[in-house]
MILO-237772 format. One line per 3 residues: their letters; for each residue x, y, z of C-alpha. Coordinates in nm, 3 decimals, padded with zeros to 5 digits, always signed. Each point is the difference from the previous one (the first is absolute). Layout:
<nodes>
A	X/Y/Z  ... .
</nodes>
This chain:
<nodes>
MSR	-01.435/-01.248/-02.322  +00.076/+00.241/+00.283  +00.235/+00.300/-00.008 .
VLA	+00.143/+00.101/+00.336  +00.239/+00.278/+00.096  +00.245/-00.065/+00.284 .
FDF	+00.170/+00.292/+00.173  +00.315/-00.113/+00.176  +00.169/+00.266/+00.212 .
GAS	+00.350/-00.043/+00.132  +00.200/+00.239/+00.213  +00.170/+00.150/-00.308 .
TGR	-00.228/-00.063/-00.299  -00.362/-00.060/-00.087  -00.121/-00.217/-00.287 .
AIL	-00.324/-00.079/-00.172  -00.029/-00.349/-00.152  -00.290/-00.076/-00.235 .
AEY	-00.099/-00.366/-00.024  -00.243/-00.196/-00.215  -00.128/-00.336/+00.113 .
KNG	-00.131/-00.234/-00.265  +00.016/-00.371/-00.076  +00.154/-00.069/+00.338 .
KIE	+00.302/+00.224/-00.060  +00.104/+00.340/+00.132  +00.165/+00.237/-00.247 .
YNE	+00.133/+00.322/+00.145  +00.216/+00.302/-00.075  +00.108/+00.318/+00.171 .
VHR	-00.199/+00.301/-00.120  +00.146/+00.268/+00.227  +00.295/+00.047/+00.236 .
FDN	+00.080/+00.300/+00.214  +00.236/+00.103/+00.276  -00.103/-00.003/+00.363 .
VLT	+00.232/+00.254/+00.157  -00.013/+00.111/+00.360  -00.052/+00.367/+00.071 .
EKD	+00.069/+00.197/+00.316  -00.267/+00.219/+00.154  -00.033/+00.145/+00.350 .
GHL	+00.309/-00.189/+00.109  -00.130/-00.345/-00.105  +00.070/-00.240/-00.289 .
RWD	-00.325/-00.039/-00.190  -00.161/-00.169/-00.301  -00.127/+00.238/-00.270 .
FPY	-00.349/-00.146/-00.013  -00.161/+00.255/-00.239  +00.278/-00.064/-00.253 .
LLG	-00.034/-00.378/+00.039  -00.377/+00.017/-00.039  +00.049/+00.205/-00.316 .
EVK	+00.225/-00.277/-00.139  -00.264/-00.258/+00.091  -00.261/+00.188/-00.201 .
KAI	+00.240/+00.027/-00.296  +00.046/-00.376/+00.010  -00.375/-00.060/+00.008 .
ELA	-00.036/+00.207/-00.317  +00.286/-00.189/-00.166  -00.152/-00.338/+00.094 .
DNA	-00.328/+00.075/-00.181  -00.304/-00.210/+00.091  +00.126/-00.193/+00.300 .
DSL	-00.265/-00.198/+00.187  +00.164/+00.051/+00.337  +00.300/+00.149/+00.177 .
AFD	+00.175/-00.051/+00.333  +00.293/+00.124/+00.207  +00.278/-00.160/+00.197 .
TWG	+00.273/+00.192/+00.184  +00.258/-00.031/+00.274  -00.133/-00.054/+00.352 .
VDY	-00.054/+00.211/+00.314  -00.042/+00.350/-00.154  -00.334/+00.181/-00.011 .
GLV	-00.173/+00.323/-00.093  -00.261/+00.193/+00.196  -00.353/+00.093/-00.111 .
NAD	-00.175/+00.302/+00.151  -00.362/+00.012/+00.105  -00.086/+00.187/-00.321 .
GAI	+00.147/-00.285/-00.206  +00.317/+00.183/-00.103  +00.334/-00.178/+00.026 .
ADL	+00.205/+00.181/+00.262  +00.352/+00.099/-00.097  +00.262/-00.232/-00.151 .
PIC	+00.040/-00.345/+00.159  +00.319/-00.035/+00.206  +00.251/-00.266/-00.103 .
YRD	+00.108/-00.281/+00.232  +00.363/+00.111/-00.048  -00.078/+00.329/+00.177 .
GRT	+00.171/+00.027/+00.338  -00.311/+00.087/+00.203  -00.053/-00.353/+00.139 .
KDA	+00.353/-00.069/+00.121  -00.093/+00.003/+00.371  -00.369/-00.088/-00.036 .
PQK	+00.025/-00.371/+00.096  +00.144/+00.089/+00.341  -00.297/+00.229/+00.066 .
IFE	-00.243/-00.281/-00.087  +00.192/-00.241/+00.225  -00.083/+00.224/+00.295 .
SIS	-00.358/-00.128/-00.036  +00.044/-00.352/-00.142  +00.293/-00.241/+00.002 .
QTD	+00.171/-00.107/-00.321  -00.110/-00.356/+00.068  -00.367/+00.092/+00.038 .
LYK	+00.008/+00.226/-00.304  +00.144/-00.280/-00.211  -00.251/-00.254/+00.130 .
KTG	-00.285/+00.233/-00.089  +00.120/+00.103/-00.348  +00.265/-00.246/-00.121 .
NQI	+00.205/+00.265/-00.179  +00.373/+00.040/+00.023  +00.033/+00.306/+00.223 .
MPI	+00.153/+00.275/-00.214  -00.020/+00.378/+00.049  -00.137/+00.037/-00.354 .
NTL	-00.321/-00.192/+00.078  -00.330/+00.186/-00.024  -00.065/-00.017/+00.374 .
FQL	+00.312/+00.205/+00.070  -00.067/+00.237/-00.289  -00.348/+00.076/+00.135 .
LTE	+00.143/+00.057/+00.348  +00.219/+00.277/-00.144  -00.267/+00.132/-00.240 .
END	-00.034/+00.376/+00.052  -00.338/+00.032/-00.176  -00.262/-00.073/+00.267 .
SAD	-00.301/+00.124/-00.195  -00.010/-00.256/-00.283  -00.312/-00.210/-00.045 .
MFL	+00.170/-00.325/-00.105  +00.334/-00.145/-00.106  +00.032/-00.217/-00.311 .
FMP	+00.296/-00.212/-00.102  +00.164/+00.106/-00.326  -00.177/-00.246/-00.237 .
DLF	-00.329/+00.078/+00.172  +00.068/+00.373/-00.035  +00.036/-00.036/-00.377 .
AYA	-00.324/-00.199/-00.015  -00.174/+00.264/+00.213  +00.119/+00.278/-00.231 .
LCG	-00.161/-00.181/-00.295  -00.320/-00.148/+00.140  -00.048/+00.133/+00.354 .
AKT	+00.035/-00.335/+00.180  +00.110/+00.051/+00.361  +00.122/-00.352/+00.078 .
AEQ	+00.323/-00.177/+00.086  +00.093/-00.319/-00.185  +00.106/-00.274/+00.241 .
TIA	+00.354/-00.075/-00.120  +00.115/+00.363/+00.016  -00.175/+00.037/+00.337 .
STS	+00.206/-00.292/+00.128  +00.320/+00.205/-00.038  -00.121/+00.257/+00.253 .
QML	+00.082/-00.157/+00.340  -00.368/+00.053/+00.088  -00.184/-00.304/-00.143 .
DLK	-00.134/-00.313/+00.168  +00.124/-00.252/-00.258  -00.214/-00.290/+00.118 .
NVK	-00.331/+00.187/-00.011  +00.098/+00.257/-00.264  -00.115/+00.301/+00.197 .
WQK	+00.165/+00.303/+00.153  +00.166/-00.034/+00.339  -00.176/+00.309/+00.130 .
DVF	+00.182/+00.000/+00.333  +00.332/+00.013/-00.187  -00.124/+00.277/-00.230 .
ALT	-00.115/+00.195/+00.308  +00.367/+00.033/+00.102  +00.042/+00.250/-00.285 .
GKS	-00.237/+00.241/+00.174  -00.205/+00.035/-00.318  -00.376/-00.039/-00.034 .
ENM	-00.124/-00.353/-00.071  -00.215/+00.152/-00.275  +00.319/+00.031/-00.209 .
LPP	+00.009/-00.378/-00.051  -00.129/-00.100/-00.345  -00.217/-00.312/-00.044 .
IVE	+00.201/-00.305/-00.112  -00.085/-00.184/-00.324  +00.130/-00.321/-00.154 .
SAT	+00.233/-00.019/-00.298  -00.157/-00.036/-00.345  -00.310/+00.209/+00.072 .
VAG	-00.154/+00.277/-00.210  +00.020/+00.337/+00.179  -00.179/+00.223/-00.251 .
EYN	+00.033/+00.149/-00.348  +00.198/+00.270/-00.175  -00.129/+00.113/-00.342 .
GIK	-00.171/-00.338/-00.045  +00.311/-00.199/+00.103  -00.029/-00.224/+00.305 .
VIK	+00.241/+00.096/+00.279  +00.107/-00.321/+00.172  +00.176/-00.055/+00.332 .
VAG	+00.270/-00.256/-00.069  +00.276/-00.083/+00.249  +00.093/+00.360/+00.073 .
HDT	+00.341/-00.101/+00.134  +00.228/-00.066/-00.296  +00.170/-00.292/+00.176 .
QCA	-00.330/-00.184/+00.030  -00.073/+00.062/-00.368  +00.341/-00.147/-00.084 .
VCA	-00.061/-00.308/+00.216  -00.331/-00.056/-00.181  +00.209/-00.044/-00.315 .
MPS	+00.240/-00.255/+00.155  +00.008/-00.289/-00.251  +00.018/-00.274/+00.262 .
VDG	-00.111/-00.356/-00.072  -00.164/-00.269/+00.212  +00.244/-00.206/+00.200 .
EEP	+00.269/+00.262/+00.055  +00.074/+00.191/+00.319  +00.067/+00.347/-00.139 .
AFL	+00.144/+00.313/+00.150  -00.036/+00.332/-00.182  +00.217/+00.306/-00.042 .
SCG	-00.171/+00.308/-00.136  +00.303/+00.197/-00.108  -00.018/+00.366/-00.089 .
TWS	+00.083/+00.316/+00.193  -00.079/-00.214/+00.304  +00.064/-00.371/+00.031 .
LIG	-00.275/-00.195/+00.171  +00.085/-00.363/+00.059  -00.238/-00.250/+00.151 .
CEC	-00.258/-00.272/-00.049  -00.373/-00.061/+00.018  -00.147/-00.132/+00.327 .
DEP	-00.350/-00.090/+00.110  +00.020/+00.192/+00.330  +00.202/+00.297/+00.130 .
ILT	+00.306/-00.079/+00.213  -00.007/+00.232/+00.301  +00.265/-00.149/+00.228 .
QKS	+00.268/+00.184/+00.196  +00.270/-00.155/-00.221  -00.179/+00.116/-00.315 .
MED	-00.009/+00.354/+00.136  +00.365/-00.007/+00.104  +00.093/-00.131/-00.346 .
ELS	-00.181/+00.303/-00.145  -00.233/-00.207/-00.218  -00.331/+00.134/-00.122 .
NEL	-00.345/-00.146/-00.064  -00.203/+00.158/-00.280  -00.326/-00.099/-00.162 .
GAN	+00.013/-00.144/-00.349  -00.272/+00.052/-00.256  -00.077/-00.374/+00.006 .
GKI	-00.067/-00.004/+00.375  +00.341/-00.142/+00.089  +00.245/+00.167/+00.236 .
NYL	+00.314/+00.118/-00.172  +00.267/-00.050/+00.263  +00.298/+00.207/-00.101 .
KNI	+00.295/+00.220/+00.078  +00.045/+00.352/-00.135  +00.352/+00.056/-00.130 .
SGL	+00.132/+00.312/-00.166  +00.038/-00.119/-00.359  +00.105/+00.153/-00.329 .
WLI	-00.044/+00.343/+00.160  +00.369/-00.030/+00.091  +00.100/-00.060/-00.363 .
QEI	-00.233/+00.273/-00.126  +00.128/+00.253/+00.252  +00.370/-00.070/-00.048 .
RRN	-00.050/+00.035/-00.375  -00.153/+00.343/+00.059  +00.296/+00.090/+00.220 .
FRE	+00.248/-00.116/-00.265  -00.177/+00.218/-00.256  +00.032/+00.299/+00.230 .
EGK	+00.375/-00.070/-00.006  -00.003/+00.002/-00.382  +00.005/-00.379/-00.042 .
DYS	-00.293/-00.086/-00.226  -00.009/-00.376/+00.057  -00.283/-00.213/-00.136 .
YND	-00.123/-00.282/+00.221  +00.185/-00.240/-00.229  +00.320/+00.205/+00.040 .
MEQ	-00.034/-00.027/+00.377  -00.055/-00.374/-00.017  +00.312/-00.047/-00.212 .
LAR	+00.206/+00.209/+00.242  -00.125/-00.218/+00.286  +00.074/-00.324/-00.186 .
NEK	+00.362/+00.107/-00.040  +00.051/+00.045/+00.373  +00.125/-00.255/+00.252 .
PFG	-00.294/-00.179/+00.166  -00.098/+00.043/+00.366  +00.230/+00.293/+00.066 .
FFI	-00.254/+00.210/+00.188  -00.345/-00.033/+00.152  -00.265/+00.239/+00.130 .
DPD	-00.334/-00.053/+00.166  -00.236/+00.130/-00.273  -00.254/+00.086/+00.269 .
EDI	+00.224/+00.221/+00.211  -00.179/+00.331/+00.052  +00.271/+00.207/-00.169 .
FAS	-00.070/-00.169/-00.335  -00.373/+00.082/+00.006  +00.041/+00.369/-00.083 .
PKD	+00.117/+00.153/-00.328  +00.344/+00.147/-00.079  +00.363/-00.095/+00.064 .
MPK	-00.042/-00.378/-00.044  +00.368/-00.061/-00.093  +00.115/+00.181/+00.314 .
KIR	-00.257/-00.176/+00.218  +00.118/-00.341/-00.124  +00.367/+00.086/+00.052 .
DYC	-00.069/+00.134/+00.348  -00.200/-00.311/+00.095  +00.271/-00.236/-00.124 .
KKT	+00.270/+00.196/+00.182  -00.204/+00.011/+00.321  -00.049/-00.380/-00.009 .
GQG	+00.372/-00.068/-00.045  -00.009/-00.101/-00.367  +00.202/+00.286/-00.143 .
EPQ	-00.144/+00.216/-00.276  -00.110/-00.099/-00.352  +00.197/+00.230/-00.228 .
SDG	-00.138/-00.058/-00.349  -00.351/+00.056/-00.132  -00.017/-00.369/-00.092 .
ALV	+00.085/-00.102/+00.356  -00.281/+00.220/+00.131  -00.253/-00.152/-00.240 .
RCI	+00.116/-00.357/+00.067  -00.030/+00.067/+00.372  -00.367/+00.091/-00.050 .
YES	-00.076/-00.306/-00.213  +00.169/-00.249/+00.230  -00.149/+00.160/+00.310 .
LAM	-00.350/-00.030/-00.146  +00.054/-00.366/-00.094  +00.129/-00.074/+00.350 .
KYR	-00.290/+00.187/+00.164  -00.240/-00.215/-00.205  +00.174/-00.309/+00.141 .
FAI	-00.024/+00.145/+00.351  -00.374/+00.066/-00.044  -00.082/-00.341/-00.151 .
KQI	+00.167/-00.172/+00.294  -00.214/+00.203/+00.240  -00.318/-00.073/-00.195 .
EEN	+00.072/-00.374/-00.007  +00.065/+00.001/+00.375  -00.327/+00.179/+00.075 .
TGK	-00.220/-00.197/-00.241  +00.160/-00.345/+00.011  -00.001/+00.004/-00.380 .
RFD	+00.292/-00.107/-00.219  -00.012/+00.171/-00.335  +00.097/-00.172/-00.323 .
VLH	-00.024/+00.300/-00.235  +00.005/+00.380/+00.015  -00.224/+00.192/-00.243 .
LLG	+00.167/+00.333/-00.073  -00.258/+00.249/-00.122  +00.013/+00.351/-00.143 .
GGT	+00.271/+00.229/-00.132  +00.281/-00.193/+00.168  -00.056/-00.284/-00.251 .
KDS	+00.187/+00.213/-00.257  +00.313/-00.009/+00.215  +00.160/-00.334/-00.080 .
FLC	+00.295/+00.077/+00.229  -00.228/+00.035/+00.303  -00.214/-00.300/-00.103 .
QMT	+00.302/-00.230/-00.016  +00.142/+00.135/+00.325  -00.335/-00.064/+00.168 .
ADS	-00.007/-00.361/-00.123  +00.354/-00.055/+00.129  -00.058/+00.177/+00.331 .
LNL	-00.321/-00.192/+00.078  +00.119/-00.323/-00.166  -00.342/-00.018/-00.163 .
PVV	-00.116/+00.010/-00.361  -00.132/+00.346/-00.083  -00.281/+00.033/-00.254 .
AGP	+00.016/+00.358/-00.127  -00.318/+00.143/-00.140  -00.228/+00.145/-00.088 .
TEA	+00.173/+00.336/-00.020  -00.341/+00.168/-00.007  -00.125/-00.199/+00.298 .
TAL	-00.158/+00.297/+00.177  -00.191/+00.118/-00.307  -00.106/-00.357/-00.081 .
GNI	-00.131/-00.051/+00.352  -00.195/+00.325/-00.035  -00.138/-00.121/-00.335 .
ILQ	-00.096/-00.343/+00.134  -00.192/+00.152/+00.290  -00.187/+00.234/-00.233 .
LIA	-00.095/-00.298/-00.218  -00.123/-00.186/+00.311  -00.216/+00.301/+00.090 .
LGD	-00.137/+00.006/-00.355  -00.081/-00.372/+00.016  +00.247/-00.107/-00.271 .
IED	+00.233/-00.202/+00.226  -00.113/-00.214/+00.293  +00.272/+00.070/+00.255 .
VNA	+00.368/+00.073/+00.063  +00.104/-00.362/-00.060  -00.163/+00.008/-00.344 .
GRV	+00.190/+00.320/-00.075  +00.328/-00.160/+00.106  -00.060/-00.286/-00.243 .
IIK	-00.043/+00.251/-00.283  +00.321/+00.183/+00.097  +00.206/-00.319/+00.022 .
SQE	-00.122/-00.109/-00.342  +00.071/+00.326/-00.184  +00.286/+00.187/+00.172 .
NLK	+00.372/-00.040/-00.071  +00.151/-00.135/+00.321  +00.372/-00.060/+00.056 .
EYK	+00.144/-00.243/+00.252  +00.328/+00.065/+00.179  +00.150/-00.305/+00.168 .
PIN	+00.263/+00.030/+00.273  +00.347/-00.004/-00.158  +00.231/+00.088/+00.287 .
PQS	-00.197/-00.014/+00.326  +00.306/-00.105/+00.199  +00.165/+00.339/-00.049 .
FEE	-00.301/+00.175/+00.153  -00.006/-00.253/+00.283  +00.360/+00.083/+00.083 .
AYE	-00.056/+00.377/-00.017  -00.325/+00.000/+00.199  +00.175/+00.027/+00.337 .
KFL	+00.182/+00.313/-00.120  -00.337/+00.150/-00.100  -00.150/-00.083/+00.342 .
NAI	+00.294/+00.172/+00.173  -00.047/+00.308/-00.219  -00.369/+00.041/+00.089 .
K	+00.023/-00.065/+00.376 .
</nodes>
C-alpha cells in the first residue's frame, strides 16, 4: 500500500488530496482546502507564495505519514530564486497587465511564424517568454515554474518538469530542451534556465516524504486521468477556470494554419503531444457570480443555472476569449457592452447574462473542435469532459448538443487523480499512464450526455460566428 498526497492548485483555490493505493484501487479524500487569492504589491497582481506554502505544510501535517507528495498548478507563471537560495518577492500573476505589449517587442526580433515553429505554443501575452521579457528583477539566479517552486521550497530541487515547461513558449517540443535562442530574446542570462526533468520522477525529500515531479501543468495531470478506451478517437475538455480542449497526437503540429487558428502543442506526461486550444472557461461564471454578490445578489451556482435555464436560448453571444473578459470586475457591464457593440442588443436579466456565457462557451468548444479536426485530420467520436465542469450538467448537455458528440463527464477529480497516478508510477506501483486510466475507468462514476437537440445549435452557430468576428 502506498499513501500519496496530491496538491492541486487552481487560480482561486488550492487543495490537498490524500490517496491510498491498494489491491488495484485508488481511494482518496480531500484533507485540506484553502483560498488562493491574488494580492497587489508594487503595482502588480501577485500570488501570496509564503501563505500558500504555509497551507501546504499544514496539509502535510494533516495527511500524516504520506509516502510522497507532488504539485500541479496552472501554467506559465513562475517565481525567482536568488543566488543565496532565497525566493525573491511574490510571483506575478499572468493576469497582471505588464505583458500586454510584450509580444510586439519580441516580434521585432523573430516573426510569429518562426516563434510558433520553434515552440508550438499558442502565442499569448501571458506566456512565460513574454513575462520574462518584462521581468524587472535582473539579478535573480534562476526562475522556477509554480509547481517547481513549491518543490524547491520543500526539498531544494532546482529543476523544471517537462509539461509545465512546455507552456512557456521557450521549449523545443521534439527534443525536449530549451530553445536558447528564443530565451535570449528576453535579455536575461541563460543561467536562469532550470534543467528539465521528465514527469513521474523523484526530486528529493521533505521530512522523509518523497517529493515527486508529476505533470506540473494541471491540464496534463487531468489528461492523464482521461478514461479513454481502445478503439475510440477521443477529444478531451479539461474544464475549470480555464477550458482546454484538444486531443493527443504523436507529433507537434507546427503549420501556419495551426498558428493562425491559435492552437497549442504541449507535452503530455506520457510522451504524447497534447494539441489543444486555450479557452476562457468557468472563470466567466465565477467572476460574474462575484460581481452579482457585490450587487447584493447572493446566488449559488445552482441558482444561476436555474436563472439561465428559464431564459430564451441563443439570445446573445460573446467571444469568451475577448481581452476585456480576461480581467476581473464589471463582468455584467462588459457582456452588455460587447453584445451592444456587436449589434445584438443588451441582455437585461441576470439569467440572460449567465445563459449568454454558457451558450458562448459551448459554441466556442464547437469552434475549437472544428479547427482541431481540420489541423489533425481526426474525426472524434467522443469528448471526455474532465474536472470541475463535470458538476455542471447544464454545460455538459450544451456541449454534447453543440458538438453533436457524446460527452463522457468524469472524473471530477481528474487533475488530482492524474497527479496521484504519476506519483504511483514514480513509486513503482503502477506501470504507466495507460494502466492508471484503466483503474480510473473501472472505479470512477462517469456520466454520459448524448446529443438531444444538436440541430438548434447548428442553426444558431452562424449567429455566434457573426458575434465573434
